Residue, then its C-alpha position, 0 to 999 in steps of 0.5 A: m343887839a345894840g352896837r356902838e353907833t346905836v348907843l351913840a345915837a341914843l346919847k345924842a338925843i340927850p341935851d347938855p345942861l350947859g347949852g353945848g348941844d347934846i352930851v356927845s357933841a359937848g364932848i363929855v361922853r368919854a371911854l365908851n365901851v359897848d361889849d356883848g350887851r354891856v354899855r360902860f362910859v364916863l360923863e366928865i363934867p364940871p365938879a360944880r355942876a354935879a347936881d345938874y348932871a345927875a339927872v342927865k345920868d339917869r336919863a342916859d341910863a334909862a334911854l340905853r336900857a330901852l335899847e334892844g339887846v342892852q343888858d347892863v349900863a354903867i355910867v360914872l360921873t367924874g370931874h377934874t379941877e383946873k390945876a395951876p401951872p407948875d412954878l418953873r422959877p428956880q427953887r432955892p435949895a434947902e439950906p444945908r445944915g452945918p455943924q450942930r451943938v450937942p445938947g447939954i455939952a458946952r464945948v467939944l475938944a478933939i485930941a488928935s494925932g497924925k499917926g498912931g503910937v504917939g500917946k494920944s489916948t494917954v494924953s486924952a485920959n490924963l487931961a480929962c481927969a485933970l480937968a475933972q479935978l479942977g471941978r469941970r464936968v467932963g465927958l470922954l468919948d473914945g472915938d478911936v473905934y479901931g483901937p478903943s483903949q479908954p475903958r482900960m485907961l479909966g478902969v471901966s468895965g461892963r456894958p452900958a445900959s439902955p433904959d428904953g432901947k434907944t438911949i445909952l447910959p455912959m459909964r463913969n470913973h475918976g469924975v469922968t463920964l465915958m463912952s467907948l465902943g470898947l464897952m460894947t465889944n470884947e477886948d480882943q474883938a476886932v472892929v471890921w467896919r467900913g466908913p459909913m458904919l464908923m460914921g454912924a457909930l460916932q453919931q450914935m455915941l454923940t447924940q444917943v448917949q445921955w451925957g448930961a450937962l457937961d462943961v467939955l466933951i473930950v473926943d479921943l480921935p483915931p490917928g490920921t485924917g479919915d472918916v471919923q475926923m471929917t464926920l465929927a467936924q462936919k456934924t458937930v461944932v468942935d471948939g478946938a483941936i489939940i495935936v499930939s506928936t512925938p519929936q521925931d520928923v516922921a511923926l511931925i510930918d503926919a502932925r502937919k497933915g492933921i493940922d491942915m485937915f482941921r484948918q480945912l474943916n474950920v476947926p480951931i487949933t488949940g495947940m500942940i503937945e510934945n509927948m515922950s519929950t525926954h526920958i530921965c533915968t530913974r537910977c542915975g538921973h541922966e536925961e536922954h532925948v530918945f526921940g529927939h527934942g524940941g521938934v514939936a516946939a519948932e513946928a508949933e512956932r512955924l505953924g503959929v499955934p501954941l505949944l501946950a506941954e512937953v510930956p516926958l517918957d516915963l514908965q510910971i505914966r504908962l503903968a498908971s494908964d495900964g492899971g486903970a487910973p491915969i497918973t493925974v489920979t494916982q500921983p496928982d501932985s507929982a512932976r509926972a502929972r504936972a504937964f497935964r495939970d498945967v494944960a488943964e489949967r490953961l484950957v480952963a483959963e482960956g475958956v476952951a474947957 
């Protein structure tokens, strides 16, 4: 039976078309395997000379099959092109994508607070309705994912529809287009999510909701300086932020942190609002500063940001919000609603909303 040396001797009798002697000496015979009468190998050739080596393959096949004990011959023609050496020069990294505009939305205005319980959502709802009454096309995104209260405040219920399973149709009431996670969950259902889920939900509500053409989108942010605030500022162009605080020191300490966060994220501070600024007794007319007074004004002056309004602590404001129609809707010409209306007019005049 023919062995490896016998096979090599037969192949050495076949000349290389390129003048390199025989095909074995030319080094084009690769991966030779001789096993139990079966011969297999590769002819590694220049790709451009495939036609020349087709005849070589046929000649080698015939020569090997003529050997005693050879039962089968398999020859594969292959070739490789010379590759250019890798470019070892330092590659310029892809430019990071900064904050982007939401299509169709002219301006984004964030309403924030350093701590909870200062009336940030009440301010957001009333400001949105006041802007709508001034003829602005207003959207309200309830970004307070742990405590979404805007559906209750704007009197909206039901679940948003999706025409294609990808986009979401927002709800609308009092001239304001609304989207809230509270519309996707039961009112008493807790949202137990970690940061990545929160950030994903915020991005979906920004980019997958059919907001339409808006002059301003108000984003009611959760209290504090966390994932939602950072995601909004890093992914979306935010034209301004309004900080809501009550007058007492414990609230102002956290409000300062909120302002510092927005400044680090390069978001302009539009101004501050002092909520629950004063209380006037409905029976005797006595004015009382339950949480102190003037703390936000002093802080705004110290930080060099405008004081936009001092909103009173008033039972009717709370009742109106709980009833699904903010005070700017139920009593638009009242003294209670005037503070919100004044802020709305100022924002329009300054081109922020």
